[in-house]
C-alpha positions in Angstrom: -0.3 0.0 0.3 2.5 2.6 -1.1 1.8 6.0 0.4 -0.5 5.0 3.1 0.9 6.1 6.4 1.6 4.4 9.5 -0.4 6.7 11.7 -3.8 8.3 10.4 -3.6 12.1 9.4 -6.0 14.1 7.7 -5.3 17.5 6.3 -8.6 17.8 4.9 -10.3 19.1 8.2 -8.4 22.2 7.1 -10.5 24.2 5.1 -7.3 26.1 3.4 -5.9 22.4 2.8 -9.2 22.0 0.7 -9.3 25.2 -1.1 -5.7 24.5 -2.1 -6.8 21.6 -3.7 -9.4 23.2 -5.7 -7.1 25.8 -6.8 -4.8 23.6 -8.0 -6.4 20.2 -9.4 -6.8 21.3 -12.9 -3.4 21.4 -13.0 -2.7 17.8 -12.8 -2.4 16.0 -15.8 -4.9 13.2 -17.3 -7.4 14.2 -14.6 -10.0 15.4 -17.1 -9.0 12.1 -19.3 -10.5 10.5 -16.1 -13.6 12.4 -15.9 -14.5 11.5 -19.5 -13.8 8.0 -19.1 -16.0 8.3 -15.9 -18.7 9.9 -17.6 -18.5 7.4 -20.8 -19.3 4.3 -18.7 -22.6 6.1 -16.9 -25.8 3.6 -17.1 -28.2 5.4 -20.0 -30.9 5.3 -17.1 -30.0 7.2 -14.0 -33.1 7.8 -11.5 -30.7 8.8 -8.6 -27.6 9.4 -7.7 -25.0 9.4 -5.1 -21.5 11.0 -4.7 -19.4 10.4 -1.9 -17.0 12.6 -1.0 -19.1 15.0 -3.3 -16.3 18.2 -2.3 -17.7 21.3 -4.4 -20.1 19.0 -6.4 -17.9 19.0 -9.7 -18.1 15.0 -10.3 -22.0 15.4 -9.5 -22.7 18.2 -11.5 -21.1 16.3 -14.3 -23.2 13.6 -14.1 -26.3 15.1 -13.8 -25.2 17.1 -16.8 -25.0 14.1 -18.6 -28.3 12.5 -17.0 -30.2 15.5 -16.3 -33.0 13.4 -15.6 -32.0 12.1 -12.5 -31.4 13.4 -8.9 -28.7 13.8 -6.8 -27.2 13.2 -3.0 -23.8 14.3 -2.2 -21.9 13.5 0.9 -19.0 15.1 2.3 -17.6 16.4 5.8 -15.9 19.4 4.9 -18.2 22.4 5.7 -15.8 24.9 3.2 -16.5 22.3 0.5 -20.0 21.4 0.9 -20.5 25.4 0.9 -19.0 25.9 -2.4 -21.4 22.5 -3.6 -24.4 24.6 -2.2 -23.2 27.3 -4.4 -22.9 24.9 -7.7 -26.4 24.0 -6.9 -28.0 26.8 -5.8 -31.7 26.8 -7.1 -31.4 23.1 -8.4 -33.9 20.9 -6.5 -32.7 17.8 -8.0 -29.7 18.0 -5.4 -29.8 17.1 -1.8 -26.7 17.8 0.2 -25.8 16.1 3.2 -22.8 16.4 5.9 -21.2 13.3 6.8 -17.7 11.7 7.5 -17.1 8.4 5.1 -15.0 7.4 8.0 -18.2 7.0 9.7 -20.8 4.0 8.7 -23.3 5.5 5.8 -26.6 6.7 7.1 -29.5 3.9 6.3 -31.5 7.6 5.7 -29.5 7.8 2.3 -31.9 5.2 0.8 -31.5 3.2 -2.5 -29.9 4.2 -5.8 -29.3 3.6 -9.4 -25.9 4.7 -9.4 -23.3 5.7 -6.8 -19.7 7.7 -8.1 -17.0 9.0 -6.0 -13.8 10.8 -7.2 -10.7 10.8 -5.2 -12.1 10.9 -2.3 -12.3 7.2 -0.9 -8.5 6.8 -0.6 -8.6 9.5 2.0 -10.0 6.5 4.4 -8.2 3.8 5.8 -7.9 0.8 3.8 -10.1 -1.5 6.1 -12.8 1.2 6.1 -12.3 1.1 2.3 -13.5 -2.4 2.4 -16.7 -2.0 4.4 -17.4 1.2 2.6 -17.8 -0.9 -1.0 -19.7 -3.2 0.9 -22.1 -0.7 2.3 -22.1 1.0 -1.6 -23.2 -2.6 -2.5 -26.0 -2.7 -0.1 -27.4 1.3 -1.0 -27.6 0.1 -5.2 -30.5 -1.2 -6.9 -30.1 -4.8 -8.5 -28.2 -3.7 -11.6 -26.9 -0.5 -10.4 -23.6 0.7 -11.0 -20.4 1.8 -8.7 -18.3 4.0 -10.5 -14.9 5.3 -8.8 -12.7 7.7 -10.1 -9.6 6.6 -7.5 -5.9 7.5 -6.6 -4.7 4.4 -6.2 -1.1 3.3 -5.1 1.9 1.9 -7.4 3.5 -1.5 -6.8 6.6 0.3 -5.9 8.4 3.3 -3.9 10.0 4.4 -7.1 7.0 4.5 -9.0 5.0 6.3 -6.7 8.0 9.3 -6.6 7.5 9.1 -10.5 3.9 9.6 -10.1 4.8 12.6 -7.6 7.5 13.8 -10.3 4.7 13.7 -13.0 2.3 16.1 -11.2 4.8 18.1 -10.2 5.3 17.3 -6.6 8.0 15.7 -4.3 8.3 13.2 -1.7 8.3 15.7 0.7 4.8 17.3 -0.5 3.2 14.3 -0.4 -0.6 14.4 1.1 -0.4 12.3 4.1 -4.0 12.2 4.0 -3.7 9.6 1.4 -4.2 6.1 2.5 -3.6 4.5 -0.9 -4.1 0.5 -2.1 -3.2 -1.1 -5.1 -5.9 -1.9 -7.8 -6.1 -5.7 -7.4 -6.8 -5.4 -3.9 -9.6 -2.7 -4.7 -11.2 -4.9 -7.1 -10.8 -7.9 -4.4 -12.9 -6.1 -2.2 -15.9 -5.1 -5.0 -16.0 -8.9 -5.5 -16.0 -9.9 -2.0 -18.8 -7.1 -1.5 -20.7 -8.9 -4.0 -20.3 -7.2 -7.2 -19.7 -8.5 -10.6 -18.4 -7.2 -13.6 -15.5 -5.5 -11.3 -12.5 -3.8 -13.5 -10.5 -1.1 -14.0 -11.8 0.6 -17.0 -9.0 3.5 -17.3 -5.8 4.1 -15.9 -3.1 6.7 -15.5 -0.3 5.6 -13.0 -1.9 6.1 -9.8 -4.8 7.8 -11.4 -7.5 4.6 -11.9 -11.7 4.0 -12.7 -12.6 1.2 -11.2 -16.2 -0.1 -11.8 -18.8 -2.5 -10.5 -22.3 -3.8 -11.1 -24.7 -5.4 -8.6 -26.4 -8.3 -10.1 
């Protein structure tokens, strides 16, 4: 699990850290390609979508733009990010925003969804929590529903991780201590373990990967 920390550090409680990410995210190479791949695999019919770690609502807005007949729920624990999302979805009655920490079990009150998405968020949870969260996502999906996770994953070796950092203009000293990165193969195994079928990595650039799976 390259990049995982021995003791948990979560810089995302700091609004300034979150705001810095928003200011820098468009500079991440191939990030736009990942989102294009996410939109490409969306189901044709989506009635209700859940966005885990919605941040400022960027991914949720893209999904609703592609499926305008859908309604959406965005979940995040960071008040500053949720405030940005509230501005984005002002007067959009299709969207509900909920303050909730993904380290905690998802609320039963969320209901059932045709689609669950996440983008570069779940890797901030511990690996054990990522594994249990996948199982909770399964329980939230309608039969035939889809989970689409655009994720930051671990490199197989430290050297490859440092090459990734260099490719995005960072050094090991500037690595995000909040990251709890897991390699693609274990992540896919956790999806299968949760009961999903068709679990696959459909797109990848270094440590950016699109994982998808369906509930039978």
